[in-house]
C-alpha positions as CSV (number, residue, x, y, z in Angstrom):
1,M,-28.8,17.4,19.7
2,K,-28.6,17.3,23.5
3,K,-28.4,14.0,25.3
4,F,-31.6,12.7,26.8
5,L,-30.4,12.8,30.4
6,D,-29.0,16.3,29.9
7,L,-32.5,17.5,28.9
8,I,-34.1,16.0,32.0
9,S,-31.4,17.5,34.2
10,E,-32.0,20.9,32.6
11,E,-35.6,20.7,33.5
12,M,-34.7,19.8,37.1
13,K,-32.1,22.5,37.4
14,N,-34.7,25.1,36.3
15,A,-36.9,23.8,39.1
16,F,-34.2,24.1,41.7
17,E,-33.5,27.6,40.5
18,A,-37.2,28.6,40.5
19,A,-37.5,27.3,44.1
20,G,-34.6,29.6,45.1
21,Y,-31.7,27.1,45.2
22,D,-28.5,26.5,43.3
23,R,-29.4,25.1,39.9
24,E,-26.4,22.8,39.9
25,L,-28.1,20.7,42.6
26,G,-30.6,19.5,39.9
27,K,-28.4,16.8,38.4
28,V,-30.6,13.8,37.4
29,T,-29.3,10.2,37.3
30,L,-30.8,6.8,36.3
31,S,-32.7,5.3,39.1
32,N,-31.0,2.7,41.2
33,R,-34.5,1.4,42.1
34,P,-36.1,0.9,38.7
35,D,-39.1,-0.8,40.5
36,L,-39.9,2.6,42.0
37,C,-39.0,5.2,39.3
38,E,-37.1,5.7,36.1
39,Y,-34.8,8.6,37.2
40,Q,-33.8,10.2,40.5
41,C,-32.3,13.4,41.8
42,N,-30.5,13.6,45.1
43,G,-29.8,17.4,45.0
44,A,-32.0,18.1,48.0
45,M,-29.7,16.0,50.2
46,A,-26.7,18.1,49.2
47,G,-28.8,21.3,49.4
48,A,-29.7,20.6,53.0
49,K,-26.1,21.4,54.2
50,L,-25.9,24.5,52.0
51,Y,-29.2,26.0,53.1
52,K,-29.5,24.6,56.6
53,K,-32.9,23.1,55.8
54,A,-34.5,19.7,55.9
55,P,-33.9,17.9,52.6
56,I,-37.5,16.8,52.3
57,M,-38.6,20.4,52.5
58,I,-36.3,21.3,49.6
59,A,-37.5,18.3,47.7
60,N,-41.2,19.2,48.1
61,E,-40.6,22.8,47.1
62,V,-38.7,21.6,43.9
63,A,-41.4,19.0,43.1
64,A,-44.1,21.8,43.3
65,K,-42.2,23.7,40.6
66,L,-42.3,20.7,38.3
67,E,-46.0,20.1,38.3
68,N,-47.8,20.5,35.0
69,G,-44.6,20.4,33.1
70,Q,-44.0,18.6,29.8
71,V,-41.1,16.4,31.0
72,F,-42.2,14.5,34.1
73,S,-45.4,12.5,34.5
74,E,-44.6,11.6,38.1
75,I,-42.5,13.5,40.7
76,S,-42.4,12.3,44.2
77,A,-40.4,13.7,47.1
78,V,-39.4,10.7,49.3
79,A,-37.9,10.9,52.8
80,P,-35.3,11.8,53.7
81,G,-35.2,14.0,50.5
82,F,-35.0,12.0,47.3
83,L,-36.9,13.1,44.2
84,N,-38.2,10.0,42.3
85,L,-39.1,10.7,38.6
86,K,-40.9,9.3,35.7
87,V,-40.8,11.0,32.3
88,T,-43.9,11.5,30.1
89,E,-44.5,9.2,27.1
90,S,-44.7,12.3,24.8
91,F,-41.3,13.6,25.9
92,V,-39.7,10.2,25.1
93,S,-41.4,9.8,21.7
94,D,-40.6,13.4,20.7
95,Y,-36.9,12.8,21.5
96,L,-36.9,9.6,19.4
97,R,-38.6,11.3,16.4
98,Q,-35.8,13.9,16.5
99,M,-33.2,11.1,16.7
100,A,-34.7,9.3,13.7
101,Q,-34.6,12.5,11.6
102,T,-31.1,13.6,12.6
103,E,-27.8,12.4,11.2
104,K,-26.1,9.9,13.4
105,F,-29.2,10.0,15.6
106,G,-28.3,13.4,16.9
107,L,-24.9,12.6,18.2
108,E,-23.1,15.9,18.6
109,M,-20.0,16.3,16.4
110,P,-16.8,18.0,17.8
111,E,-16.2,21.6,16.9
112,K,-12.6,20.8,16.1
113,P,-12.1,17.1,15.2
114,A,-9.0,15.5,16.6
115,K,-6.4,13.9,14.4
116,I,-5.8,10.4,15.9
117,I,-3.4,7.6,15.0
118,V,-4.3,4.1,16.4
119,D,-1.3,1.8,16.4
120,Y,-2.6,-1.8,16.5
121,G,-1.9,-5.1,14.9
122,G,1.9,-5.2,15.2
123,P,2.6,-8.6,13.6
124,N,6.0,-9.7,12.5
125,V,6.3,-10.4,8.8
126,A,7.1,-14.0,7.7
127,K,5.2,-15.4,10.7
128,P,1.6,-16.6,10.6
129,L,-0.9,-14.7,12.7
130,H,-1.8,-16.6,15.9
131,V,-4.5,-16.1,18.6
132,G,-2.1,-13.7,20.4
133,H,-2.7,-11.2,17.6
134,L,-6.5,-11.4,18.0
135,R,-7.2,-8.9,20.7
136,S,-5.0,-6.1,19.3
137,A,-6.7,-6.4,16.0
138,I,-10.3,-6.6,17.3
139,I,-10.0,-3.9,20.0
140,G,-7.9,-1.5,17.9
141,E,-10.3,-1.8,14.9
142,S,-13.3,-1.0,17.2
143,I,-11.6,2.0,18.9
144,K,-10.7,3.3,15.4
145,R,-14.3,3.0,14.2
146,I,-15.8,4.5,17.4
147,A,-13.5,7.5,17.1
148,R,-14.5,8.0,13.4
149,Y,-18.2,7.7,14.2
150,A,-17.7,10.3,16.9
151,G,-16.5,12.7,14.2
152,H,-12.7,12.5,14.4
153,D,-10.0,12.1,11.8
154,V,-8.5,8.7,12.5
155,I,-5.6,6.7,10.9
156,G,-5.1,3.1,11.7
157,D,-1.5,1.8,11.4
158,I,-0.5,-1.8,11.6
159,H,3.2,-1.1,12.5
160,L,4.8,-4.2,11.2
161,G,7.8,-5.9,12.7
162,D,9.8,-6.0,9.5
163,W,13.4,-5.1,10.4
164,G,16.1,-6.5,12.5
165,L,17.6,-10.0,13.1
166,Q,14.5,-11.9,12.0
167,M,15.1,-10.6,8.4
168,G,18.8,-11.6,8.6
169,L,17.8,-15.1,9.8
170,I,15.4,-15.6,6.8
171,I,18.0,-14.4,4.3
172,T,20.7,-16.7,5.8
173,E,18.5,-19.7,5.7
174,L,17.5,-18.9,2.1
175,Q,21.2,-18.7,1.2
176,E,21.8,-22.1,2.8
177,R,19.0,-23.7,0.8
178,Q,19.5,-21.8,-2.5
179,P,23.0,-20.4,-2.7
180,E,22.7,-20.0,-6.4
181,L,20.1,-17.3,-6.2
182,V,21.2,-14.1,-7.9
183,Y,20.4,-12.0,-4.8
184,F,23.6,-13.4,-3.2
185,D,25.9,-12.4,-6.1
186,E,27.1,-9.0,-4.9
187,S,28.7,-8.3,-8.3
188,Y,25.3,-8.6,-10.1
189,E,24.0,-5.3,-11.5
190,G,21.0,-6.4,-13.5
191,E,17.2,-6.4,-12.6
192,Y,16.1,-8.8,-10.0
193,P,13.2,-11.3,-10.6
194,K,9.7,-9.9,-10.0
195,E,8.6,-13.2,-8.5
196,A,9.6,-14.2,-5.0
197,P,11.8,-17.3,-4.7
198,F,9.4,-18.7,-2.0
199,T,5.7,-19.0,-1.2
200,I,4.1,-17.8,2.1
201,S,4.0,-21.5,3.3
202,E,7.7,-21.9,2.7
203,L,8.5,-18.5,4.3
204,E,6.5,-19.5,7.4
205,E,8.6,-22.7,7.7
206,I,11.9,-20.9,7.0
207,Y,11.8,-18.5,9.9
208,P,11.3,-21.0,12.8
209,T,13.9,-23.3,11.2
210,A,16.5,-20.4,11.1
211,S,15.6,-19.2,14.6
212,G,16.1,-22.7,16.0
213,K,19.5,-23.1,14.2
214,S,20.7,-19.7,15.5
215,K,20.1,-20.8,19.1
216,E,22.3,-23.9,18.7
217,D,24.9,-22.7,16.2
218,A,26.9,-19.6,17.1
219,A,28.5,-19.4,13.6
220,Y,25.0,-19.5,12.0
221,K,23.8,-16.7,14.2
222,E,26.9,-14.7,13.3
223,R,26.1,-15.0,9.6
224,A,22.5,-14.0,10.3
225,M,23.7,-10.8,12.1
226,E,26.0,-10.1,9.2
227,A,23.1,-10.5,6.8
228,T,21.0,-8.1,8.9
229,F,23.8,-5.6,8.8
230,K,24.1,-5.9,5.0
231,L,20.3,-5.5,4.6
232,Q,20.3,-2.4,6.8
233,S,23.3,-1.0,5.0
234,G,21.5,-1.2,1.7
235,V,23.1,-4.1,-0.1
236,R,21.0,-4.4,-3.3
237,G,20.4,-8.2,-3.4
238,Y,19.4,-8.3,0.3
239,R,17.1,-5.3,-0.1
240,A,15.5,-7.1,-3.1
241,L,14.9,-10.2,-1.1
242,W,13.6,-8.2,1.8
243,N,11.1,-6.6,-0.6
244,H,9.9,-10.1,-1.7
245,I,9.5,-11.1,2.0
246,I,7.4,-8.0,2.7
247,A,5.2,-8.4,-0.4
248,V,4.5,-12.1,0.2
249,S,3.8,-11.5,3.9
250,V,1.7,-8.5,3.5
251,A,-0.5,-10.1,0.9
252,D,-1.1,-13.0,3.3
253,L,-1.7,-10.7,6.3
254,K,-4.2,-8.6,4.3
255,K,-6.2,-11.8,3.6
256,N,-6.2,-12.9,7.2
257,Y,-7.1,-9.4,8.6
258,A,-9.9,-9.2,5.9
259,D,-11.4,-12.4,7.4
260,L,-11.6,-10.5,10.7
261,N,-13.1,-7.4,9.0
262,V,-10.0,-5.4,10.1
263,D,-8.6,-2.8,7.8
264,F,-5.5,-0.6,8.2
265,D,-4.9,2.8,6.5
266,L,-1.1,2.5,6.8
267,W,1.0,-0.6,6.3
268,K,4.1,0.9,7.8
269,G,6.8,-0.9,9.8
270,E,9.9,-0.5,11.8
271,S,11.9,-0.3,8.5
272,D,10.2,3.0,7.6
273,V,12.1,4.9,10.3
274,H,15.4,3.2,9.9
275,D,16.9,6.3,8.2
276,V,15.3,8.7,10.8
277,I,17.1,7.1,13.8
278,P,20.6,8.6,13.3
279,G,19.2,12.1,13.2
280,M,17.1,11.5,16.3
281,V,20.0,10.1,18.2
282,D,22.2,13.1,17.3
283,Y,19.4,15.5,18.4
284,M,19.0,13.7,21.8
285,K,22.8,13.9,22.3
286,K,23.1,17.5,21.2
287,E,20.3,18.7,23.4
288,G,21.7,16.9,26.4
289,Y,18.9,14.5,26.9
290,A,20.9,11.3,26.2
291,Y,24.1,10.2,27.9
292,I,26.3,7.1,28.1
293,S,25.6,4.6,30.9
294,D,27.5,1.3,31.0
295,G,28.3,1.8,27.3
296,A,24.6,2.3,26.3
297,L,23.0,5.5,25.3
298,V,20.0,6.3,27.7
299,V,17.6,9.0,28.6
300,D,16.5,9.4,32.3
301,V,12.7,9.3,32.6
302,K,12.1,9.0,36.3
303,E,10.2,11.8,38.1
304,D,10.3,13.0,41.7
305,T,6.7,11.9,42.3
306,D,7.4,8.2,41.3
307,T,6.6,5.7,43.9
308,K,8.2,2.8,41.9
309,E,11.5,2.5,40.1
310,I,11.3,3.7,36.4
311,P,14.5,2.7,34.7
312,P,16.1,5.0,32.1
313,C,14.9,4.6,28.5
314,M,17.7,2.9,26.4
315,I,18.2,4.5,23.0
316,L,21.2,2.5,21.7
317,K,22.8,-0.7,23.1
318,S,26.5,-0.7,23.9
319,D,27.3,-2.0,20.5
320,G,25.5,0.9,18.9
321,A,22.4,-1.2,17.8
322,S,19.0,0.2,18.1
323,L,16.1,-1.4,20.1
324,Y,12.3,-1.4,20.0
325,N,12.5,1.8,22.1
326,T,14.6,3.5,19.4
327,T,12.2,2.5,16.6
328,D,9.1,3.5,18.6
329,L,10.5,6.9,19.4
330,A,11.6,7.5,15.8
331,T,8.1,6.4,14.7
332,I,6.5,9.0,17.1
333,M,8.9,11.6,15.7
334,E,7.9,10.7,12.1
335,R,4.2,10.7,12.9
336,M,4.4,14.1,14.5
337,R,6.2,15.5,11.4
338,E,3.9,13.8,8.8
339,Y,0.5,13.8,10.5
340,H,0.6,16.2,13.5
341,P,-1.8,14.0,15.6
342,D,-3.5,15.2,18.7
343,R,-3.7,11.6,20.1
344,L,-1.5,8.6,19.6
345,I,-3.2,5.3,20.8
346,Y,-1.2,2.1,21.2
347,L,-2.8,-1.4,21.6
348,T,-0.6,-4.1,23.1
349,D,-0.6,-6.7,25.8
350,K,-0.8,-5.0,29.2
351,R,2.5,-6.5,30.3
352,Q,4.1,-3.8,28.2
353,D,2.7,-1.0,30.4
354,L,6.1,-0.1,31.9
355,Y,7.7,-0.1,28.5
356,F,5.2,2.4,27.1
357,E,5.5,4.5,30.3
358,Q,9.2,4.8,29.5
359,V,8.8,5.5,25.8
360,F,6.0,8.1,26.4
361,R,8.0,9.9,29.1
362,C,11.1,9.9,26.9
363,A,9.1,11.3,23.9
364,R,7.8,14.1,26.2
365,K,11.1,14.9,27.9
366,T,12.9,15.1,24.5
367,K,10.1,17.2,23.1
368,L,9.3,14.8,20.2
369,V,5.7,15.6,20.9
370,E,3.8,18.8,21.6
371,P,2.9,19.3,25.3
372,E,-0.8,18.9,24.5
373,T,-0.4,15.7,22.4
374,E,-2.0,12.8,24.2
375,L,-0.1,9.5,24.3
376,L,-2.3,6.6,25.4
377,H,-1.4,2.9,25.8
378,I,-4.3,0.5,26.1
379,G,-2.9,-2.7,27.6
380,F,-5.2,-5.7,27.1
381,G,-5.5,-8.8,29.1
382,T,-4.9,-12.4,28.0
383,M,-7.3,-14.5,26.0
384,N,-7.4,-17.8,28.0
385,G,-8.9,-21.3,27.4
386,K,-11.5,-22.9,29.7
387,D,-8.6,-24.0,31.9
388,G,-7.8,-20.4,32.7
389,K,-4.5,-20.6,30.9
390,P,-3.4,-18.8,27.6
391,F,-5.4,-20.3,24.7
392,K,-3.7,-23.2,23.0
393,T,-4.4,-25.9,20.5
394,R,-5.4,-29.4,21.7
395,E,-1.8,-30.4,21.2
396,G,-0.6,-27.6,23.5
397,G,0.8,-25.3,20.8
398,V,-0.1,-21.7,19.9
399,M,-3.1,-21.8,17.6
400,R,-3.0,-20.1,14.2
401,L,-5.6,-17.4,13.9
402,E,-7.0,-18.8,10.6
403,M,-7.5,-22.2,12.4
404,L,-9.4,-20.6,15.2
405,I,-11.6,-18.7,12.7
406,K,-12.2,-21.9,10.7
407,E,-13.1,-23.8,13.9
408,I,-15.7,-21.2,14.9
409,N,-17.1,-21.0,11.3
410,E,-17.6,-24.8,11.4
411,E,-19.3,-24.7,14.8
412,M,-21.6,-21.9,13.6
413,Y,-22.4,-23.8,10.4
414,R,-23.3,-26.9,12.4
415,K,-25.7,-24.8,14.6
416,I,-27.3,-23.1,11.6
417,T,-27.9,-26.4,9.7
418,D,-28.8,-28.5,12.7
419,N,-32.2,-30.3,12.1
420,R,-33.2,-28.1,9.1
421,E,-32.8,-27.9,5.3
422,V,-30.8,-24.9,4.2
423,D,-29.0,-23.8,1.1
424,E,-25.3,-24.9,1.5
425,E,-23.7,-21.7,0.1
426,E,-26.1,-19.4,2.0
427,A,-25.5,-21.3,5.2
428,R,-21.7,-21.1,4.8
429,Q,-21.9,-17.4,4.2
430,T,-24.3,-16.8,7.1
431,A,-22.1,-19.0,9.4
432,K,-19.1,-16.8,8.5
433,V,-20.9,-13.6,9.4
434,V,-22.3,-15.0,12.7
435,A,-19.0,-16.6,13.7
436,L,-17.3,-13.2,13.3
437,S,-19.9,-11.7,15.7
438,A,-19.2,-14.5,18.1
439,I,-15.4,-13.8,18.1
440,K,-15.6,-10.1,18.2
441,Y,-18.5,-9.6,20.7
442,G,-16.9,-12.4,22.9
443,D,-13.8,-10.2,23.2
444,L,-15.2,-6.7,23.1
445,S,-17.9,-7.3,25.7
446,N,-15.1,-7.6,28.3
447,Q,-13.2,-4.6,29.5
448,A,-10.0,-4.6,27.5
449,S,-7.6,-4.7,30.4
450,K,-9.1,-7.8,31.8
451,D,-8.2,-11.4,30.9
452,Y,-11.1,-13.4,29.6
453,I,-12.1,-17.0,28.9
454,F,-12.5,-17.9,25.2
455,D,-15.4,-20.3,25.4
456,I,-16.6,-21.4,21.9
457,D,-19.8,-23.0,23.2
458,K,-20.8,-19.8,25.0
459,F,-19.7,-17.3,22.3
460,T,-21.6,-19.2,19.6
461,S,-24.8,-19.5,21.6
462,F,-28.0,-17.7,20.3
463,E,-29.0,-17.0,23.8
464,G,-27.5,-14.7,26.5
465,D,-24.9,-12.0,26.2
466,T,-23.4,-13.0,22.8
467,G,-22.9,-11.8,19.3
468,P,-25.2,-14.3,17.7
469,Y,-28.0,-13.2,20.1
470,I,-27.5,-9.6,19.0
471,L,-27.6,-10.6,15.3
472,Y,-30.6,-12.9,15.9
473,T,-32.5,-9.8,17.3
474,I,-31.6,-7.7,14.3
475,V,-32.7,-10.4,11.9
476,R,-35.9,-10.8,13.8
477,I,-36.6,-7.0,13.3
478,K,-35.8,-7.3,9.6
479,S,-38.2,-10.3,9.3
480,I,-41.0,-8.4,11.0
481,L,-40.5,-5.3,8.8
482,S,-40.4,-7.5,5.7
483,K,-43.7,-9.2,6.7
484,V,-45.4,-5.8,7.3
485,K,-44.1,-4.5,4.0
486,E,-45.6,-7.5,2.2
487,Q,-49.0,-6.6,3.6
488,G,-48.6,-3.2,2.0
489,E,-51.2,-1.5,4.1
490,L,-49.2,1.2,6.0
491,P,-49.5,4.9,5.5
492,E,-46.4,6.3,3.7
493,N,-45.2,8.6,6.5
494,T,-44.6,6.4,9.5
495,S,-43.7,8.2,12.7
496,I,-42.9,7.0,16.2
497,R,-46.0,7.5,18.5
498,E,-46.3,7.7,22.3
499,A,-45.7,4.4,24.0
500,G,-48.8,2.3,24.7
501,S,-47.2,-0.2,27.2
502,E,-44.5,-0.4,29.7
503,A,-42.4,-2.6,27.4
504,E,-42.7,-0.2,24.5
505,K,-41.7,2.7,26.8
506,A,-38.7,0.7,28.2
507,L,-37.5,0.1,24.6
508,M,-37.8,3.8,23.7
509,M,-35.9,4.8,26.8
510,E,-33.1,2.4,25.9
511,I,-32.9,3.9,22.4
512,A,-32.7,7.4,24.0
513,K,-29.5,6.4,25.8
514,F,-27.6,6.0,22.5
515,N,-25.9,9.4,22.3
516,A,-24.6,9.4,25.9
517,M,-23.3,5.8,25.4
518,M,-21.5,6.5,22.2
519,E,-19.9,9.7,23.6
520,S,-18.7,7.8,26.7
521,A,-17.4,4.9,24.6
522,Y,-15.2,7.3,22.6
523,A,-14.1,9.4,25.6
524,E,-13.1,6.3,27.5
525,T,-11.9,4.2,24.5
526,A,-14.3,1.5,25.8
527,P,-15.9,-0.7,23.2
528,H,-17.4,-2.8,26.0
529,K,-19.8,0.0,26.7
530,V,-21.2,-0.4,23.2
531,C,-21.7,-4.1,23.8
532,A,-23.4,-3.5,27.2
533,Y,-25.8,-1.0,25.5
534,I,-26.8,-3.2,22.6
535,Y,-27.4,-6.2,24.9
536,D,-29.8,-4.1,27.0
537,L,-31.4,-2.7,23.8
538,A,-31.8,-6.2,22.3
539,N,-33.4,-7.4,25.6
540,A,-35.8,-4.4,25.7
541,F,-36.8,-5.1,22.1
542,N,-37.4,-8.8,22.6
543,R,-39.5,-8.1,25.6
544,F,-41.6,-5.6,23.6
545,Y,-41.8,-8.1,20.7
546,H,-43.1,-11.0,22.9
547,E,-45.8,-8.7,24.4
548,T,-46.9,-7.1,21.2
549,K,-48.7,-8.6,18.1
550,I,-47.1,-6.3,15.5
551,V,-47.8,-8.0,12.2
552,S,-51.4,-8.8,13.0
553,E,-52.3,-5.4,14.5
554,E,-55.4,-4.0,12.7
555,D,-55.0,-0.4,13.9
556,Q,-52.9,0.9,11.0
557,K,-51.7,4.1,12.8
558,K,-50.6,2.1,15.8
559,K,-48.8,-0.4,13.5
560,A,-47.1,2.4,11.6
561,G,-45.8,3.9,14.8
562,W,-44.4,0.5,15.7
563,V,-42.8,0.1,12.3
564,A,-41.0,3.5,12.8
565,L,-39.8,2.3,16.2
566,L,-38.5,-1.0,14.8
567,M,-36.7,0.8,12.0
568,L,-34.9,3.1,14.5
569,T,-34.1,0.1,16.7
570,R,-32.7,-1.8,13.8
571,D,-30.6,1.2,12.5
572,I,-29.1,1.8,15.9
573,L,-28.2,-1.8,16.5
574,E,-26.6,-2.0,13.0
575,T,-24.7,1.2,13.7
576,C,-23.4,-0.3,17.0
577,I,-22.3,-3.6,15.5
578,D,-20.6,-1.7,12.7
579,V,-18.4,0.3,15.1
580,L,-17.7,-3.1,16.8
581,G,-16.5,-4.4,13.5
582,F,-19.1,-6.9,12.4
583,S,-22.4,-7.0,10.5
584,A,-25.7,-8.8,10.4
585,P,-27.0,-11.2,7.7
586,E,-30.5,-10.6,6.2
587,R,-31.7,-13.9,7.7
588,M,-30.5,-16.7,9.9
């Protein structure tokens, strides 16, 4: 189904052509003066230079060709040569009826869906999630959902930090505390216990303790490095302990991500490509891409057109150890082999821009990816407190993610139960749903690359540009539909009718923008465009609602038309919040 604006432009292009001018001059845009008209076309201004003719003359000739058409109710040529336009109510209502009857409201599906991998999340095992993990999870989940809705084949991968010195530190501290554990007996050949010798709470305390010791005690750090080497060399007991660490951590991570309504298709980590690295390094050496510089193995990635210094991409350190670069390149290599993606999208803090520039250039130069494979890094800004500094606890520490979610759940529960009697269990459940909308919408309504202020009071408000306001609008629509259904008077086949008021037409025209918005949100990996759209749509609906007595309307055909319009509005709003990663309750 063609986009609404494209259909309007098509009509205008035909008019330019019929008047004897280049049809491409007929591009229509939304009006920048909505008080004067709904749409405008400035093609006559550009045509004046091409045809050596006054633009107002061209505009008048084109306007004459549009008279008595089905699309425009008003066409005015305005000096020096603008065309101001209003569309007919029937054109808008016809378009909405098609949307309501078509899958995905008429959003055109790609002829050849792209295979996309979204790499987001990136937590380290054995560490609790904190607020610094929030943006990657929220933005990445939404980008994944938008791409899926747009008809593409999308895989979300958490890409765990599950290898390296942190594992050696944990194993070393465990050995200090429980040296009798069978995992440290290298002569042991039996089965290892199925239960982990620690809980998630103990594990989360062990890592920072070990990390602190290693900074002060050189011998302790040496033992941790040796434990890391043994683990990576495949020592049975160390591998068994590592499997316990992964299992306990992943179970906890899944619970925390589920609270955010974030779901990964792959739970792979750095460890998955450990055995791929030697072959990749040999290939880079053999093909002449990698060379030794100051003892380290590097690949040059600078280009003649660079205006800033781009350092070489280091593949191995001088001691032969691999780095994040090595792991990320090996992961790209493995993903290309296993999934053959057309696009690889990475979500991290924007301070890693240069790092990903190096890695992507190295992947291209060494031919780890096909020339047409798109590599995209989406660097996001910082989530700050009201003081403009990175969000902290009241004590000044980094806040755990589950504590932040709990705090917002409690604030939402307080607002829902304030001055009224409600069922405790239902209120708690509703608070959880609405709180998630506050967190996600508060983040996603900002352009990803920008820093933003995490303001609990603002984000949990039921007024203004917030998640709770969007949900309140959806619940309001559901409530109206429920009341009308209880009356049981409507004809069975409800269908959208021509608008009978300005507010109704304005709502219809917001709905008609859905396809163009969703297409743009996918193309630009921009969830904030979905937020901006549903805020405008919610405002348009609420204006219509306040001006229209829907439930008490006695004209049944008119009421049936409104019911169809409300159902379409509800369905589009719920589709949009679903791609943003949250849902609406039945009542609030």
